[in-house]
C-alpha positions in Angstrom: 20.7 40.6 -115.3 19.7 40.9 -111.7 16.2 39.8 -112.5 17.5 36.7 -114.3 19.8 35.9 -111.4 16.9 36.2 -108.9 14.7 34.0 -111.1 17.4 31.4 -111.3 17.8 31.5 -107.5 14.1 31.1 -107.0 14.0 28.1 -109.4 16.9 26.5 -107.6 15.3 27.0 -104.3 12.1 25.5 -105.6 14.0 22.5 -107.0 15.7 22.0 -103.6 12.3 22.1 -101.9 10.8 19.6 -104.3 13.7 17.3 -103.9 13.5 17.6 -100.1 9.8 16.8 -100.3 10.5 13.4 -101.8 13.8 12.5 -100.0 13.4 9.9 -97.3 14.1 11.1 -93.8 16.9 9.4 -91.7 14.3 7.2 -90.1 13.2 5.8 -93.4 10.0 8.0 -93.8 9.7 10.7 -96.3 10.0 14.3 -95.3 6.6 16.1 -95.3 6.0 18.3 -98.3 6.4 22.0 -97.6 4.3 24.3 -99.6 6.1 27.4 -100.9 5.1 30.7 -99.6 3.7 33.4 -101.9 2.9 36.6 -100.1 -0.7 37.7 -100.4 -2.6 40.1 -98.3 -6.1 41.5 -97.9 -6.8 44.9 -96.4 -10.1 45.2 -94.6 -11.4 47.3 -91.7 -7.9 48.6 -91.1 -6.6 45.0 -90.7 -4.1 43.2 -92.9 -4.8 39.6 -93.5 -1.7 37.8 -94.6 -2.1 34.5 -96.5 1.1 32.9 -97.9 -0.9 29.9 -99.2 -3.6 31.7 -101.1 -2.1 30.4 -104.3 -3.2 26.8 -103.4 -6.7 27.9 -104.6 -5.5 27.5 -108.2 -7.0 24.1 -109.0 -5.9 24.5 -112.6 -2.3 25.1 -111.6 -0.2 21.9 -112.1 1.9 22.8 -109.1 -1.2 22.7 -106.8 -2.1 19.2 -108.1 1.6 18.1 -107.6 1.5 19.4 -104.0 -1.7 17.5 -103.2 -0.2 14.3 -104.8 3.0 14.8 -102.7 0.9 15.2 -99.6 -0.9 11.9 -100.5 2.3 10.2 -101.0 3.7 11.4 -97.7 0.5 10.3 -95.9 0.6 6.9 -97.6 4.2 6.5 -96.5 3.6 7.5 -92.9 0.5 5.2 -92.7 2.4 2.3 -94.4 3.0 0.5 -91.0 -0.8 0.4 -90.5 -1.5 -1.2 -93.9 -2.1 -4.6 -92.3 -4.5 -3.0 -89.8 -6.3 -1.2 -92.5 -6.9 -4.4 -94.4 -8.0 -6.2 -91.3 -10.5 -3.4 -90.4 -11.9 -3.3 -94.0 -12.5 -7.1 -93.9 -14.0 -6.9 -90.5 -16.4 -4.1 -91.4 -17.3 -5.7 -94.7 -18.0 -8.9 -92.7 -20.8 -7.1 -90.9 -22.6 -6.1 -94.1 -25.1 -8.1 -96.1 -23.6 -7.3 -99.5 -26.5 -8.7 -101.5 -29.6 -7.1 -100.1 -33.0 -5.5 -100.8 -34.5 -2.3 -99.5 -38.1 -2.3 -98.2 -40.4 -1.7 -101.2 -42.6 1.4 -101.2 -45.9 1.3 -103.1 -46.5 4.2 -105.5 -49.5 3.8 -107.7 -49.5 0.5 -109.5 -45.9 -0.4 -108.5 -43.6 -1.4 -105.7 -40.4 0.5 -105.9 -37.1 -0.6 -104.2 -33.4 -0.8 -104.6 -31.1 -3.8 -104.3 -27.4 -4.4 -104.0 -25.2 -7.3 -105.3 -22.0 -8.5 -103.8 -19.0 -6.9 -105.5 -21.0 -4.1 -107.0 -20.3 -0.5 -105.8 -23.8 0.9 -106.5 -27.4 -0.2 -106.2 -29.9 -1.2 -108.8 -33.1 0.9 -108.8 -36.1 -1.4 -109.6 -39.9 -1.9 -109.4 -42.5 -4.6 -109.7 -46.2 -4.6 -110.1 -46.5 -7.1 -107.3 -43.7 -8.7 -105.2 -44.2 -11.9 -107.1 -44.0 -10.3 -110.5 -41.0 -9.9 -112.8 -38.6 -7.2 -111.8 -38.3 -4.1 -114.0 -34.8 -2.5 -113.8 -35.2 1.3 -114.0 -31.6 2.3 -113.4 -28.3 0.4 -113.1 -26.1 2.8 -111.3 -23.1 0.6 -111.8 -23.5 0.9 -115.5 -24.0 4.7 -115.3 -20.8 4.9 -113.2 -18.7 3.2 -115.8 -15.8 5.4 -116.9 -16.1 7.6 -113.8 -14.5 7.6 -110.4 -17.7 9.0 -108.9 -21.4 8.8 -109.3 -24.1 10.6 -107.4 -27.8 10.2 -107.9 -29.8 13.4 -107.3 -33.5 13.5 -108.4 -35.3 10.2 -108.9 -39.0 10.8 -109.6 -41.5 8.7 -111.6 -44.6 10.3 -113.2 -48.0 9.4 -111.7 -48.8 7.1 -114.7 -45.6 5.2 -114.2 -44.4 5.8 -117.7 -41.6 8.4 -117.2 -38.6 8.6 -114.9 -36.9 11.9 -114.3 -33.5 11.4 -112.7 -30.2 13.4 -112.3 -26.6 12.3 -111.9 -23.3 13.9 -110.9 -20.1 12.2 -112.1 -17.5 14.5 -110.4 -18.6 15.0 -106.8 -19.1 18.7 -107.4 -22.9 18.2 -106.9 -23.5 19.5 -110.3 -26.4 17.3 -111.6 -27.6 16.7 -115.1 -31.3 15.8 -115.5 -32.3 13.0 -117.8 -35.8 11.6 -118.7 -36.3 7.9 -119.4 -39.3 6.3 -121.1 -40.1 3.4 -118.9 -42.3 1.8 -121.6 -39.5 1.5 -124.1 -36.5 1.7 -121.9 -35.2 4.6 -124.0 -33.4 7.6 -122.3 -34.4 10.7 -124.2 -31.7 12.9 -125.7 -32.7 16.0 -123.7 -30.2 16.8 -121.0 -30.7 19.7 -118.6 -27.6 20.9 -116.7 -27.2 22.1 -113.2 -30.6 20.9 -112.0 -31.8 20.7 -108.4 -35.3 19.7 -107.4 -37.6 18.1 -109.9 -41.5 17.8 -109.8 -44.0 16.2 -112.1 -47.3 17.9 -112.8 -50.5 15.8 -112.8 -50.6 15.6 -116.6 -47.7 13.1 -116.7 -45.7 15.2 -119.2 -44.8 18.5 -117.6 -41.7 18.8 -115.4 -40.9 21.7 -113.1 -37.3 22.0 -112.0 -34.7 24.4 -110.5 -31.3 25.2 -111.7 -28.2 26.7 -110.0 -25.9 29.6 -110.9 -22.8 28.4 -112.7 -20.4 30.3 -110.3 -22.1 30.6 -106.9 -24.0 27.3 -107.2 -27.0 29.1 -105.7 -30.3 27.5 -106.9 -31.8 30.6 -108.3 -34.0 29.7 -111.3 -37.3 27.8 -111.8 -38.4 26.3 -115.1 -41.2 24.4 -116.8 -40.4 21.7 -119.4 -42.7 19.4 -121.4 -41.2 16.0 -122.0 -40.1 15.5 -125.6 -39.8 19.3 -126.4 -36.7 21.4 -126.7 -38.4 24.3 -124.9 -37.8 25.3 -121.3 -40.0 28.1 -119.9 -38.4 30.4 -117.3 -41.0 30.9 -114.5 -39.1 32.5 -111.7 -35.6 33.9 -110.8 -34.6 34.5 -107.2 -32.6 37.8 -107.1 -31.8 37.9 -103.4 -28.4 36.3 -102.9 -29.4 35.1 -99.5 -32.1 32.8 -100.9 -32.1 29.5 -102.8 -35.2 28.0 -104.5 -36.6 24.5 -104.3 -39.8 22.8 -105.5 -42.1 20.0 -104.3 -45.6 18.6 -104.5 -48.1 18.0 -101.7 -48.7 14.3 -100.8 -52.3 14.6 -102.0 -50.9 15.6 -105.4 -53.1 18.7 -105.4 -50.5 21.5 -105.2 -47.0 22.2 -106.5 -45.0 24.5 -104.2 -42.0 26.7 -105.0 -40.1 27.8 -102.0 -37.4 30.5 -101.6 -35.2 29.6 -98.6 -32.8 31.6 -96.6 -31.2 30.5 -93.3 -33.8 32.4 -91.3 -36.5 33.3 -93.7 -38.8 31.6 -96.3 -41.3 32.5 -99.0 -43.6 30.0 -100.7 -45.6 30.1 -104.0 -48.2 27.5 -105.1 -49.8 26.2 -108.3 -52.6 23.6 -108.6 -50.8 20.5 -109.9 -53.5 19.9 -112.6 -52.9 23.3 -114.1 -49.2 23.2 -115.1 -49.5 26.2 -117.5 -51.0 28.4 -114.7 -49.4 31.1 -112.7 -47.8 30.6 -109.4 -49.2 32.7 -106.6 -47.5 33.7 -103.4 -48.8 32.5 -100.0 -47.0 34.8 -97.6 -44.4 37.4 -98.7 -41.0 37.0 -97.1 -40.2 38.7 -93.8 -36.9 38.8 -92.0 -36.9 36.0 -89.4 -40.1 34.4 -90.6 -39.7 30.7 -91.5 -42.7 28.7 -92.7 -43.6 25.6 -94.6 -46.9 24.8 -96.3 -48.9 21.7 -97.0 -52.3 21.2 -98.6 -55.2 19.2 -97.1 -58.8 19.1 -98.2 -59.0 22.6 -99.7 -56.9 24.4 -97.0 -53.3 25.3 -96.5 -51.7 24.0 -93.3 -48.8 26.4 -92.4 -46.0 25.5 -90.0 -44.7 28.9 -88.9 -42.4 30.5 -86.3 -44.4 33.7 -86.3 -44.8 34.4 -82.6 -43.7 30.9 -82.0 -39.9 30.2 -81.8 -40.4 26.4 -81.9 -43.1 26.7 -84.5 -46.9 26.2 -84.5 -49.4 25.1 -87.1 -52.2 27.2 -88.5 -54.8 26.8 -91.3 -55.5 29.3 -94.0 -57.9 29.4 -96.9 -56.5 29.1 -100.4 -58.2 32.2 -101.7 -56.5 34.4 -99.1 -53.9 32.7 -96.9 -52.7 36.0 -95.3 -52.1 36.2 -91.6 -55.5 37.8 -90.8 -57.2 34.6 -91.9 -55.1 32.2 -89.9 -56.8 29.8 -87.5 -54.8 27.8 -84.9 -54.4 24.1 -85.4 -51.4 23.2 -83.2 -50.4 25.8 -80.6 -46.8 26.8 -79.8 -45.2 24.8 -77.0 -41.8 26.3 -76.0 -40.6 22.9 -74.9 -41.5 21.1 -78.1 -40.0 21.9 -81.5 -42.2 21.1 -84.5 -39.8 19.7 -87.2 -42.3 18.7 -89.9 -45.9 17.8 -90.8 -47.0 14.9 -93.0 -50.6 14.9 -94.2 -52.4 11.7 -95.0 -56.1 11.2 -96.0 -57.3 10.7 -92.4 -54.2 11.4 -90.3 -51.5 13.9 -89.7 -48.1 12.9 -88.4 -46.1 15.6 -86.7 -42.3 15.2 -86.3 -41.5 16.7 -82.9 -38.4 17.2 -80.8 -38.4 17.4 -77.0 -35.6 17.2 -74.6 -33.1 16.4 -77.3 -35.2 13.3 -78.5 -37.3 12.8 -81.7 -41.0 11.9 -81.5 -43.8 11.2 -84.0 -47.2 12.4 -83.0 -50.2 11.0 -84.8 -53.4 13.2 -85.1 -56.6 11.6 -86.2 -58.2 14.2 -88.4 -61.7 12.7 -87.8 -61.6 13.0 -84.0 -58.7 15.5 -83.6 -57.3 13.1 -80.9 -53.5 12.5 -80.9 -50.9 10.2 -79.5 -47.2 9.7 -79.8 -45.7 6.5 -81.2 -44.0 4.8 -78.3 -40.3 3.9 -78.1 -38.5 1.2 -76.2 -35.1 2.9 -75.4 -34.2 6.0 -73.5 -31.7 7.2 -76.2 -32.6 6.6 -79.8 -33.2 8.0 -83.3 -36.7 8.1 -84.8 -37.5 9.5 -88.2 -40.3 9.4 -90.8 -39.6 6.9 -93.5 -40.6 6.8 -97.2 -44.4 7.6 -97.2 -45.3 8.3 -100.9 -49.0 7.3 -100.6 -51.7 9.7 -99.4 -54.7 7.2 -99.0 -53.2 4.9 -96.3 -53.9 4.2 -92.7 -50.2 3.3 -92.1 -47.2 5.5 -91.6 -43.7 4.1 -92.2 -40.9 5.1 -89.8 -37.3 4.3 -89.1 -36.1 3.5 -85.6 -32.5 2.8 -84.4 -30.2 3.5 -81.5 -26.5 3.1 -81.0 -27.0 -0.6 -80.2 -30.2 -1.3 -82.2 -29.6 -1.6 -86.0 -31.8 0.5 -88.3 -35.3 -0.8 -88.3 -38.2 -0.1 -90.7 -41.7 -0.2 -89.3 -45.2 0.2 -90.7 -47.5 1.7 -88.0 -51.2 1.3 -88.2 -52.6 4.7 -87.1 -56.0 3.2 -86.4 -55.0 0.2 -84.3 -51.7 1.6 -83.0 -50.0 -1.7 -84.0 -46.6 -1.7 -85.5 -45.0 -4.2 -87.9 -41.3 -4.6 -88.3 -40.6 -4.9 -92.0 -36.9 -5.1 -91.9 -34.0 -4.6 -89.5 -30.5 -4.0 -90.8 -28.8 -7.4 -90.8 -25.5 -7.3 -89.0 -23.4 -10.3 -90.0 -20.7 -11.8 -87.9 -22.6 -12.7 -84.8 -23.6 -9.2 -83.6 -25.2 -9.3 -80.1 -26.7 -6.0 -78.9 -26.6 -7.2 -75.3 -22.8 -7.0 -75.3 -23.0 -3.2 -75.7 -24.5 -0.4 -73.7 -25.8 3.0 -74.9 -26.9 5.8 -72.7 -27.3 9.6 -72.5 -25.6 11.8 -70.0 -25.6 15.6 -69.5 -22.3 17.5 -69.4 -22.3 21.0 -67.8 -20.9 23.9 -69.9 -19.0 26.9 -68.4 -22.2 29.0 -68.3 -24.1 26.3 -66.5 -25.9 25.0 -69.6 -26.5 21.3 -69.6 -25.3 19.7 -72.9 -26.6 16.2 -73.8 -24.0 13.5 -74.8 -24.8 10.1 -76.2 -22.4 7.3 -75.3 -22.0 3.7 -76.5 -19.4 1.2 -75.5 -18.8 -2.5 -75.1 -19.8 -3.8 -71.7 -16.8 -4.3 -69.5 -15.0 -1.1 -70.4 -13.4 0.5 -67.3 -14.4 4.0 -66.3 -11.1 4.9 -64.7 -9.8 7.3 -67.3 -7.9 4.6 -69.2 -10.4 3.9 -72.0 -9.8 5.4 -75.4 -12.7 7.7 -76.5 -13.8 9.2 -79.8 -15.8 12.4 -79.4 -17.8 13.5 -82.4 -20.0 16.7 -82.9 -21.3 19.1 -85.5 -23.1 22.0 -84.0 -24.2 24.3 -86.9 -27.1 25.3 -89.1 -29.6 24.1 -86.5 -28.9 20.6 -87.9 -29.7 17.8 -85.4 -27.4 14.8 -84.8 -28.9 11.6 -83.5 -27.6 8.4 -81.8 -27.8 6.2 -84.9 -26.4 2.7 -85.4 -23.2 2.0 -87.3 -21.9 -1.5 -88.1 -18.5 0.0 -89.0 -18.3 1.6 -85.6 -18.2 -1.9 -84.0 -14.6 -2.1 -85.1 -13.8 0.6 -82.6 -16.2 -0.6 -79.8 -14.8 -4.1 -80.0 -11.3 -2.7 -79.3 -12.5 -1.0 -76.1 -13.2 2.5 -77.6 -16.0 4.6 -76.1 -17.9 6.5 -78.8 -19.4 9.8 -77.6 -21.7 12.2 -79.6 -22.1 15.7 -78.2 -25.2 17.8 -79.0 -23.6 21.2 -78.7 -25.2 24.5 -79.3 -25.6 25.6 -82.9 -27.4 22.4 -83.6 -31.1 22.0 -83.4 -31.4 19.1 -80.9 -33.0 21.2 -78.2 -35.0 23.5 -80.4 -34.6 26.9 -82.0 -33.1 28.5 -78.9 -30.3 25.9 -78.9 -29.6 26.9 -82.5 -29.7 30.6 -81.8 -27.2 30.2 -78.9 -24.6 28.9 -81.3 -24.7 30.9 -84.5 -23.7 34.4 -85.7 -22.5 36.5 -82.7 -22.9 33.6 -80.3 -20.9 31.0 -82.3 -18.2 30.7 -79.7 -20.7 28.8 -77.6 -20.4 25.9 -80.0 -16.7 25.6 -79.4 -16.9 26.2 -75.7 -19.6 23.5 -75.4 -17.4 21.0 -77.1 -14.4 21.8 -74.9 -16.5 21.7 -71.8 -18.0 18.3 -72.8 -14.5 17.0 -73.3 -13.4 18.2 -69.9 -16.5 16.8 -68.3 -15.9 13.4 -69.8 -12.3 13.5 -68.6 -13.1 14.7 -65.2 -15.7 11.9 -64.7 -13.2 9.3 -65.7 -14.8 8.2 -69.0 -11.4 8.9 -70.6 -8.4 11.2 -70.2 -6.7 13.8 -72.4 -4.1 11.4 -73.7 -6.8 8.9 -74.6 -9.4 11.2 -76.2 -9.6 11.7 -80.0 -12.1 13.9 -81.8 -13.7 14.0 -85.2 -15.9 16.3 -87.2 -16.7 17.1 -90.8 -17.6 20.2 -92.9 -18.9 22.7 -90.3 -17.9 20.0 -87.8 -14.4 20.4 -89.3 -14.5 24.1 -88.4 -15.3 22.9 -84.9 -12.2 20.6 -85.0 -10.0 23.4 -86.1 -11.3 25.9 -83.6 -11.1 23.7 -80.5 -7.7 22.4 -81.5 -6.3 25.9 -81.7 -8.0 26.8 -78.4 -7.2 23.7 -76.3 -4.7 21.4 -78.1 -3.8 19.9 -74.7 -7.2 18.3 -74.4 -6.9 15.9 -77.3 -4.6 13.0 -78.3 -5.6 13.2 -82.0 -7.9 15.0 -84.4 -9.7 13.9 -87.6 -11.0 16.9 -89.6 -12.9 15.9 -92.7 -13.6 18.4 -95.5 -13.2 21.1 -92.8 -14.5 24.6 -93.2 -11.4 26.2 -91.6 -10.5 29.1 -93.9 -13.5 31.1 -92.6 -12.4 34.6 -93.3 -11.2 34.2 -96.8 -14.2 32.2 -97.8 -16.8 34.4 -96.2 -15.2 37.5 -97.7 -15.5 36.1 -101.2 -19.2 36.3 -102.4 -18.3 34.6 -105.7 -17.6 31.3 -104.1 -20.3 28.6 -103.9 -22.6 29.0 -100.9 -20.8 32.1 -99.4 -23.5 34.7 -99.9 -26.3 32.6 -98.6 -24.3 31.8 -95.5 -23.8 35.4 -94.4 -26.9 35.0 -92.1 -25.5 31.8 -90.6 -22.0 32.9 -89.7 -22.1 36.7 -90.3 -20.8 38.8 -93.2 -17.2 39.8 -92.5 -17.4 42.6 -95.0 -19.2 44.3 -92.0 -16.7 45.2 -89.2 -18.7 43.8 -86.2 -19.0 40.4 -87.9 -15.4 40.5 -89.0 -14.2 41.3 -85.4 -16.1 38.4 -84.0 -15.4 35.7 -86.7 -11.7 36.4 -86.7 -11.6 35.2 -83.1 -12.3 31.6 -84.0 -11.4 31.2 -87.7 -9.1 28.2 -87.5 -6.7 29.1 -90.3 -6.3 32.6 -88.9 -5.6 31.4 -85.4 -2.9 28.9 -86.0 0.0 29.8 -83.7 3.3 28.4 -82.4 2.3 25.7 -79.9 2.1 22.0 -79.5 -0.8 20.4 -81.4 -2.2 16.9 -81.3 -1.8 14.4 -84.1 -4.0 15.5 -87.0 -5.5 13.8 -90.1 -7.1 16.3 -92.5 -9.2 15.0 -95.4 -10.2 17.1 -98.4 -11.8 16.3 -101.8 -10.6 18.0 -105.0 -14.1 18.4 -106.4 -15.8 19.6 -103.2 -18.2 22.4 -104.0 -19.3 23.0 -100.4 -15.9 23.3 -98.7 -13.2 23.7 -101.3 -10.2 21.4 -101.1 -7.9 24.4 -100.5 -9.3 25.1 -97.0 -8.0 22.0 -95.3 -4.9 22.0 -97.6 -3.9 25.6 -96.6 -4.6 24.7 -92.9 -2.1 21.8 -93.1 0.4 23.9 -95.0 0.4 26.7 -92.5 0.2 24.4 -89.5 3.2 22.4 -90.7 5.6 25.4 -90.5 4.1 26.9 -87.4 3.4 24.2 -84.8 6.2 23.3 -82.3 5.6 19.5 -81.9 6.6 16.5 -83.9 3.2 14.8 -83.8 1.9 13.4 -87.1 0.2 15.9 -89.4 -1.3 14.2 -92.4 -3.3 15.5 -95.4 -5.3 13.0 -97.5 -6.8 14.4 -100.7 -9.4 12.5 -102.6 -8.6 13.5 -106.2 -11.9 12.1 -107.6 -14.7 12.9 -105.3 -16.7 15.7 -103.6 -17.9 16.7 -100.2 -19.1 13.3 -99.0 -16.0 11.4 -100.2 -16.1 8.3 -102.4 -19.5 7.3 -103.8 -18.9 3.6 -104.2 -19.8 1.6 -101.1 -16.6 -0.4 -101.1 -14.4 2.7 -101.7 -16.2 4.5 -98.9 -15.5 1.5 -96.6 -11.8 1.6 -97.4 -11.8 5.3 -96.5 -13.4 4.5 -93.1 -10.8 1.7 -92.5 -8.0 4.3 -93.2 -9.5 6.8 -90.7 -10.0 4.1 -88.0 -6.4 2.8 -88.6 -5.1 6.4 -87.9 -7.2 6.6 -84.8 -6.1 3.2 -83.5 -2.5 4.0 -84.2 -2.7 7.1 -82.1 -4.3 5.1 -79.3 -1.5 2.5 -79.5 -3.9 -0.2 -80.6 -2.2 -2.2 -83.3 -4.6 -5.1 -84.0 
């Protein structure tokens, strides 16, 4: 009888909680949902981790879905007064976009390949022509493929050398789980064969053999490599990566001579090769994996060119013979320079193009392989983003690159490597009368607590006052050695035109200043990432770019971890925080090797199953460091089908924060119930999401129009 009574009381309490969650508050707004607590604990290293919201991991539990829907309803209600602003922002941002547009065509073999968009259509059309005056051939209509789905992602998109077959993969959930299809471009027929959970896809030179990788169904680690002949029902297993720290990926050299299979860990790589005209041959290893040895390989005129960090933290390039590429046969090609990070190497018939990074800026160096003379492609601005573009052709004297800055729209150039002349093929058209002269972009250097200088890019509309009164949005990432860059955004104009200063901080943990910059912000030095961000914020406030009650911050994924950590550490520094698909439940996630990505990330963050790593990581894990204190306003965004950072991380963070924090500032959770890590896939849907985020930010700044 006692058990029945207890159960009835629990049901009654739950009913009261659910009713309270949908009852309007006295001021007319709904009360925020309050997730019920279910005790759960993990014993490890003599420490008890208590987690009352562990149950929110149950995606199949209707109560979990109901809770997410209640949070969405609450967020919608709180944001209702900004609806007019959201609509205005959407129309304004849409007004900057040329909705019917064409990408710059790339010549591959006998065809020019491009994509185009049409006004009112969410997705592009993938097309080709034999000449730009010829009739268009529609290869894929992504709008049609998206019918009946709330999401569509295009993964692989690779045409065979003879132009007759298209291998492409699609994801219709956002979980980044791709299905491979093969289309006969002569007949327009998509073959019946479908291969699930595919990653990289490579054609052999016989125009009928496909190599591809697949991922594990639970961990999503790319661990298997296969061979498939188009039209057959047979798939030959060629390799399985057993080490849980490694993923596999495949590619082909630009000269089409070699197929490469790489095994990649965060700090180690191993590459195998096979001549592309011998698809039934056996892959051979180039260099066995070693802890800490990262290398990439390309093929050029009968030799391997190896970009390696062996005795070269920022990488060097060596040559090696194909018959024995072991280290004893290496010959130097590009020496190591501790001030310049080699990011990549592109090999053309007579030229190499080296992607370099120096002083936090990207450069492209052209090497004439006939004379061995080199030069850098010049740039016009002091703070910019420069990247290699689409370069599918080997026998060409031109290299295509993309250039932009925070005031210069994305621009596609062809650069003649013989004459050093460049040709602007297309610059992003910004409608609505955009004038770059009305804005200013620059780079400054903030000083961290240990004396390290941290670069920060700024952009603002000319006329903004630097007296501490200007609203500022500070963005950063700072993980995996990934490099941020000062790119252009037409949507961002909606903030700049309202007097907002946008700042991008290149904090340690990223790769902007080379490998040492990365090393100083990972594993047992990860706290530097958070300290750098806090110190950049203090520097910007001290130097009157903004003030604590005018600064808002934003970050996503590992940048969402950054948001959670610095908000716990210094909530007084920020007016509002936007954390998007945030990796905030660090300890629970990294202790569970069955979750997607976890095991391969142990050498990025540390493995908390080992006590030294646990003791360090628990210091900053955002979910575990929520405490009773005043917090800034927060908007947390999650996606139900996110395979990289599960929806429950941000959801649990909000649930715990709501019953712990001591202020009355807004705390909102917005869950996308039909997308993955990157949010909505349709371009109009994505723009609506940006308008929502900007409306939240402007509301917190007190800007209503």
